[in-house]
N, C-alpha and C positions, 0 to 999 in steps of 0.2 A: 494429430495436428500439432505443429510445433508451438512452443510458447511464444508469447509476445514479450519481448525483452524491453524493459523500461529503465531509463537512467533519470535520476532526479537532480535538478539543480536547485538546491535549497531544501533543507529538511525542517520546514516550519510546520505550522498547524495543518495546512492543507495536505502536505506530504504525510504527516502523521495519520490523519484521518483516512487518506487513500490506502496506506499500507495496512492499517488496522482493518479497513473494509475488505481488502482483497484476502487477507488472512481469515477473517470471519466468514465471509460469503464463500470463499474457496473450500471451506470444510463442509459446507452444506451440500449434500449430494444432488438433490433435484432442484431444478429451477423454480418450481412452485414453492420451495422452502425459503427462497430468497425474498422474504417480505421486506419491503423498503427499497428495493431496486426497481426502477421503472422497466429496464430491459435486462433481465438477468442473463440472457443469451443474445449476443449481437454478432451477426455475421458468422454464427457457429461457434463463437468464443464466449467463455464464461470467466468469472473472476479467477478460477483455478488455473486458467491459461496465462495469467500475467505473472511475470518473473522480474523482480527488481534486481538489476545486475550492477548498478553503480549509483552512488549518491554523493553529492558534493555540498559542502557548506563552509562558511568562514567563521562561524561561532566557535570560540575556544572550547566551550562545553560539549561540542558535538564532534569536532575534528578528532579523528583517530579512534572513535568509539564504534562499536558494532551498531548497525542501523537500528536494531531492536532497543538499544539504549538511547541513541541519539534522538529518536522520535519523541521521547519523553523528557529530554533535557530542557532546562530553563532557556528561553522564556516560553517554550511551547506549553499550551494549556488545554489541548484537545483531550477530553476524557477517554 
């Protein structure tokens, strides 16, 4: 099945938590290991099927940085 491609407008706390979640849950092999997700498989898709292809923000501390750095840049505070 092809990946679900996602573009983010704004790389704030919600985007940070979303990206961290798809990375964490995407590494867990079986749906029963995804404790904390109400629906670990939805319409045959799981977190490992989500691919972030673009992200946009206007904060100087995030613009031009890799997304893995931008999600932790100030003023984000999602652990």
